[in-house]
PLY file of the C-alpha trace (Angstrom):
ply
format ascii 1.0
element vertex 143
property float x
property float y
property float z
element edge 142
property int vertex1
property int vertex2
end_header
14.41 -64.41 -29.22
16.92 -65.43 -26.72
18.16 -62.88 -24.78
21.88 -62.80 -24.18
22.89 -62.18 -20.15
25.42 -59.31 -22.05
22.91 -57.19 -23.24
20.40 -54.96 -21.73
16.71 -55.12 -23.68
15.16 -52.44 -21.78
11.78 -51.72 -21.37
8.92 -49.27 -22.68
10.76 -46.43 -20.63
14.12 -47.48 -21.14
15.66 -48.43 -24.73
17.86 -51.64 -25.20
21.32 -51.12 -24.65
24.47 -53.12 -24.26
24.99 -54.14 -20.34
28.07 -52.29 -19.64
27.42 -48.58 -20.86
26.19 -46.25 -18.76
22.76 -43.64 -19.73
23.62 -40.54 -21.14
23.09 -37.63 -19.13
19.71 -35.83 -19.67
20.65 -32.40 -18.94
22.40 -31.03 -22.42
23.45 -28.21 -20.57
25.25 -29.63 -17.96
28.57 -30.38 -19.26
28.91 -26.40 -20.29
27.53 -25.43 -16.88
30.50 -27.54 -15.23
33.10 -26.14 -17.15
31.86 -22.76 -16.76
32.20 -23.48 -13.06
35.50 -24.95 -13.34
36.55 -21.79 -14.94
35.18 -19.39 -12.67
37.18 -21.51 -9.50
40.41 -21.61 -11.72
40.60 -18.11 -13.04
39.73 -16.76 -9.07
36.85 -14.48 -8.37
37.20 -10.63 -7.32
37.13 -10.29 -4.00
33.59 -9.41 -2.47
34.80 -5.80 -1.13
36.74 -4.83 -5.13
34.76 -1.55 -6.05
33.55 -1.06 -2.72
33.40 2.53 -1.07
36.36 3.92 1.41
35.93 3.66 5.01
35.28 0.49 7.49
31.38 -0.18 8.68
30.50 1.00 11.85
29.49 -1.18 14.80
25.63 -1.61 14.03
22.93 -2.85 16.58
21.46 -5.77 15.24
18.02 -4.96 13.39
15.67 -7.53 14.81
13.56 -6.97 11.64
16.15 -8.55 9.28
15.73 -5.67 7.14
18.12 -5.87 4.10
18.29 -2.55 2.51
21.38 -3.27 0.75
23.67 -6.48 -0.66
26.69 -3.99 -1.64
28.16 -0.49 -1.24
27.09 0.12 -4.75
23.43 -0.19 -3.72
23.50 2.50 -1.30
23.43 6.68 -1.81
26.62 8.90 -1.92
29.42 7.41 0.34
27.27 5.29 2.65
28.40 1.29 2.69
26.72 -1.80 3.28
26.80 -2.61 6.38
25.61 -5.97 8.20
23.66 -5.25 11.31
22.67 -8.91 12.84
20.51 -11.20 10.11
20.19 -7.46 7.83
22.62 -4.99 6.31
21.66 -1.76 6.36
22.91 1.10 4.15
25.36 3.65 6.66
28.20 6.07 7.00
31.43 4.91 7.13
34.20 5.15 9.19
37.62 5.95 7.93
39.32 4.95 10.53
40.57 1.96 11.62
39.79 -0.22 14.87
36.74 -0.70 16.92
35.24 0.77 19.50
35.69 -0.39 22.70
32.95 -1.94 24.91
31.41 0.47 27.57
30.40 -0.21 30.72
26.82 0.96 32.13
26.23 3.80 33.33
28.79 5.60 32.92
29.59 9.03 34.14
30.58 12.29 31.86
29.38 14.38 29.56
26.24 13.11 28.14
25.51 14.58 24.82
26.83 13.42 21.23
30.37 14.77 20.32
30.91 13.61 17.36
28.92 11.75 14.32
31.60 10.13 12.07
35.45 9.30 13.14
36.66 12.31 11.09
35.26 14.81 13.48
37.93 13.06 15.90
41.61 14.20 16.54
44.11 11.69 15.38
43.29 8.22 15.46
40.30 8.42 17.86
37.06 7.42 16.99
33.43 8.35 17.51
32.08 5.24 19.35
28.77 5.08 21.40
29.49 6.01 25.18
27.61 4.68 28.26
24.80 7.16 28.54
23.71 6.37 24.75
25.28 9.33 22.82
28.56 9.26 20.99
32.10 10.75 21.99
35.80 10.53 20.70
37.34 7.51 22.15
40.63 5.68 21.69
39.86 2.61 19.63
40.66 -1.03 20.09
43.06 -2.34 17.52
0 1
1 2
2 3
3 4
4 5
5 6
6 7
7 8
8 9
9 10
10 11
11 12
12 13
13 14
14 15
15 16
16 17
17 18
18 19
19 20
20 21
21 22
22 23
23 24
24 25
25 26
26 27
27 28
28 29
29 30
30 31
31 32
32 33
33 34
34 35
35 36
36 37
37 38
38 39
39 40
40 41
41 42
42 43
43 44
44 45
45 46
46 47
47 48
48 49
49 50
50 51
51 52
52 53
53 54
54 55
55 56
56 57
57 58
58 59
59 60
60 61
61 62
62 63
63 64
64 65
65 66
66 67
67 68
68 69
69 70
70 71
71 72
72 73
73 74
74 75
75 76
76 77
77 78
78 79
79 80
80 81
81 82
82 83
83 84
84 85
85 86
86 87
87 88
88 89
89 90
90 91
91 92
92 93
93 94
94 95
95 96
96 97
97 98
98 99
99 100
100 101
101 102
102 103
103 104
104 105
105 106
106 107
107 108
108 109
109 110
110 111
111 112
112 113
113 114
114 115
115 116
116 117
117 118
118 119
119 120
120 121
121 122
122 123
123 124
124 125
125 126
126 127
127 128
128 129
129 130
130 131
131 132
132 133
133 134
134 135
135 136
136 137
137 138
138 139
139 140
140 141
141 142
C-alpha cells in the first residue's frame, strides 16, 4: 500500500482520517453545556442579594475558625442575615440603618455598659456600635 501525503493512516488508538480534518470532541455533552452557559451569561444572572432579608449586616469580628454556618440569608432563622465574618459567614441580627460604625480609639472614657442591641433601639439615624470599652452604644455612623 502506497501512503498518500494527504491522508492520516492512524494507529491502533486513532483511526485513519483525512489529514486536514480535526478529531471529533470526546465530550458529547460539551456543546449543550456551552450553550447553557452562554444563555445564562446573555440573560444575566440575578444579583446575589435578590430574595435576601431586609437590613444590612453588622460589622462582625473575624471568625478565626472560618466557621461558615450559612451561604445566603435563607439559610438563617427568623430575620437573621448571612453575614461575612473574616473567612467565614455567620447568621446575625441585621442592622436596619445605613452607614458604618466609626472606628473607636481604645481606651475610651464614658458609660461602659450596653445601651442598645440593634439599630432600631437608637434614635434617628444613630446606629448601635461598639464603643471603646467592649460594649455597644448609639453613635452617629459614617456615611
